[in-house]
Every structure is written in structure tokens, then in C-alpha cells.
C-alpha positions in Angstrom: 25.0 -151.2 -25.8 24.9 -147.9 -27.6 28.8 -147.5 -29.0 30.1 -144.5 -30.5 33.2 -145.4 -32.4 36.0 -143.0 -33.2 37.1 -143.7 -36.6 40.6 -142.5 -37.4 40.3 -144.1 -41.0 38.1 -146.0 -43.3 40.9 -149.1 -43.6 41.3 -149.3 -39.7 37.6 -149.4 -39.3 36.7 -152.4 -41.5 37.9 -155.3 -39.1 36.9 -153.4 -35.9 33.3 -152.9 -37.1 32.9 -156.3 -38.1 34.3 -157.9 -35.0 31.8 -155.5 -32.9 29.0 -156.4 -35.3 29.7 -160.0 -35.0 29.2 -159.6 -31.3 25.6 -157.8 -31.9 27.0 -154.7 -31.4 26.2 -151.8 -34.3 28.5 -148.9 -33.8 27.5 -145.5 -34.6 30.8 -144.0 -36.4 32.4 -140.8 -35.3 34.8 -139.0 -37.5 37.0 -136.2 -35.5 40.6 -135.9 -36.7 41.8 -132.5 -36.9 45.4 -134.1 -36.7 45.4 -135.2 -40.3 47.6 -132.8 -42.5 48.3 -131.9 -45.1 44.5 -130.8 -46.5 44.6 -133.2 -49.4 45.4 -136.1 -46.8 42.3 -135.1 -44.5 40.0 -134.7 -47.6 41.1 -138.4 -49.0 40.7 -140.1 -45.5 37.6 -138.4 -45.1 36.0 -138.9 -48.3 36.8 -142.7 -48.2 35.1 -143.2 -44.9 31.9 -141.3 -46.2 32.1 -143.6 -49.2 32.9 -146.8 -47.4 29.8 -146.3 -44.8 27.4 -146.2 -47.5 27.6 -149.5 -48.9 26.9 -151.0 -45.4 24.8 -148.2 -44.4 26.3 -147.4 -41.4 25.3 -144.4 -39.2 28.1 -141.6 -39.1 28.3 -138.6 -37.1 31.1 -136.0 -38.4 32.8 -133.2 -36.8 34.7 -132.2 -40.1 37.3 -130.1 -38.9 40.8 -129.4 -40.8 42.9 -128.5 -37.8 46.3 -127.7 -38.9 46.4 -124.6 -37.1 44.7 -125.8 -34.1 47.2 -128.9 -34.0 50.8 -126.7 -34.5 52.4 -123.7 -33.4 54.5 -121.5 -35.9 58.2 -122.2 -36.0 59.1 -119.6 -33.8 57.1 -121.4 -30.9 54.3 -119.0 -30.7 50.6 -120.8 -31.0 49.0 -119.5 -34.0 45.7 -120.1 -31.9 45.3 -120.1 -28.0 44.4 -123.4 -27.7 47.0 -125.1 -29.8 48.7 -127.9 -27.9 51.9 -129.2 -30.0 54.6 -126.7 -30.3 57.5 -127.3 -32.7 59.6 -127.5 -29.6 57.5 -130.4 -28.2 56.9 -132.4 -31.5 58.0 -135.7 -30.0 54.9 -135.6 -27.4 52.5 -134.6 -30.1 50.9 -138.3 -29.7 49.8 -137.4 -26.1 47.9 -134.3 -27.4 46.5 -136.0 -30.3 44.8 -138.9 -28.6 43.8 -136.4 -26.0 41.8 -134.2 -28.2 40.2 -137.1 -30.2 39.2 -139.2 -27.4 37.9 -136.2 -25.4 35.8 -135.1 -28.3 34.5 -138.6 -28.7 33.3 -139.0 -25.0 32.1 -135.4 -25.1 29.9 -136.3 -28.1 29.0 -139.9 -26.7 28.0 -138.2 -23.4 25.7 -135.4 -25.5 24.3 -137.8 -27.8 23.3 -140.5 -25.1 25.6 -143.1 -25.7 26.4 -145.8 -23.2 30.3 -145.9 -24.3 32.8 -145.0 -27.0 35.6 -146.5 -28.1 37.9 -146.2 -31.2 39.4 -147.4 -34.0 43.0 -146.5 -33.0 43.1 -149.6 -30.9 43.6 -151.9 -34.2 47.0 -150.6 -35.1 50.2 -151.9 -33.9 52.0 -148.8 -35.0 50.0 -146.7 -32.7 50.8 -146.3 -28.7 48.0 -148.5 -27.4 48.8 -147.9 -23.9 48.7 -144.0 -24.2 45.6 -144.2 -26.3 43.9 -146.4 -23.4 45.0 -143.8 -20.8 43.7 -140.9 -22.7 40.4 -142.6 -23.0 40.0 -143.9 -19.8 40.8 -139.9 -18.5 38.2 -138.6 -21.1 35.7 -141.1 -19.9 35.9 -140.2 -16.4 36.0 -136.4 -17.3 33.0 -136.8 -19.1 31.1 -139.7 -17.2 30.6 -141.9 -20.0 32.1 -145.4 -20.0 35.3 -146.4 -22.3 34.9 -149.5 -24.2 38.2 -151.4 -24.4 39.0 -154.1 -26.9 42.5 -154.8 -28.2 41.8 -155.2 -32.0 45.4 -155.4 -32.7 45.0 -159.2 -33.7 42.6 -158.2 -36.3 44.6 -155.7 -38.1 46.4 -157.5 -40.8 42.9 -159.1 -42.1 41.4 -155.7 -41.6 44.2 -154.2 -43.8 43.6 -157.2 -46.6 39.8 -156.6 -46.3 40.2 -152.7 -47.2 42.6 -153.5 -49.9 40.2 -155.7 -51.6 37.5 -153.0 -51.1 39.7 -150.5 -52.9 39.8 -148.3 -49.9 42.3 -145.6 -50.0 45.2 -146.5 -48.0 47.5 -144.0 -46.2 51.1 -144.3 -45.4 51.5 -142.5 -42.2 49.4 -141.9 -39.0 48.4 -138.4 -39.9 50.2 -135.3 -38.5 52.6 -133.7 -40.8 55.3 -134.9 -38.4 54.6 -138.4 -38.9 54.2 -138.0 -42.7 57.9 -136.5 -42.3 58.9 -139.7 -40.6 57.3 -142.1 -42.9 59.2 -140.6 -46.2 62.4 -139.3 -44.7 65.3 -141.7 -45.5 
């Protein structure tokens, strides 16, 4: 099976990749995360993944797009770009758009590059909205006519984090967007 694995960050990928390889699937990793803010956080996560995949020699497809302006609108609610999806007035529903844009891009790239299926490392985190990820991935699979490979990686979360720490990988403290950063540090 040719699997394109969307990777949200290196630490989340460790156990997912290990599990897939134990089953005989060597995924091609896919970086597309314009939801990560601010820019320094985006760079830290991207560079950590690039460095991590060099040692095991895993293939990596990069869509290197820092997307602050694409992801949010101005405080007045007027979109900075026409295709912006998250309005400051609808910040609570940002996860829907975030999952949708990343799963659609993963499905599109999988289709264009001839993969049998796609999946995502987002499925490892107990902090993500698991059912919403599945819903958006299935919609993207149908839209682009490529299979969504579902696996509940959550039982591997703690072990994966421990391995990531042992490898010295950059460990972030929030999901990715500027709204989640605020929630993580706000008392």
C-alpha cells in the first residue's frame, strides 16, 4: 500500500510511523500545516520534522506554507484574504476548518501523486477532536476519490511522546493555531 501520511509534527509522528512500519507499510510523510502560529513556532516544528526524518531516511513531501493570513481574519471580521476561513467571530469553530484544509490538501496530494490512501498523525493525540478529524478526512477522501486510511493511534500516544523526548525532538505546548496558544498559556 502506498500511504501518504500527513504529519502535524515530529513528536506525533514517531509512534505512528513505527506502528505502520511494523505492519510493513513505509509511509511517505507529508508536511502541510499553515495553521501553526506564530512564525517561529511554525519554523521550529517544520525544522524538527525535517531533521527527524533524515536519520531513518523517510521520504518527505513538503507544502511549506506559513498561513497566518490565510487562516484568520482581522479583528474587524473582514477577511485578509478571500479564502480565509476562520473569522475572529467564529474562533470556537476553528478546528473544523483546520482539519478540513489539511485533510483536503493531503487527499489532493495523495490523488495527484498516485497514492492508494492518506492518513494523518493527528489521530494519535487524545487532545484532538478525533471524530471531527475522521469526518473531515472521509469527506476529503470522497471529494478526491482516494481512500482514507483510518487508524486509532491514540493508545500509542504516551509511548510516542516518551520516544520523542528521548530523541530530543522539539516538543510544543499547544495544538498549533494562535487561539490554541492563548488557551495553553492563559491562567
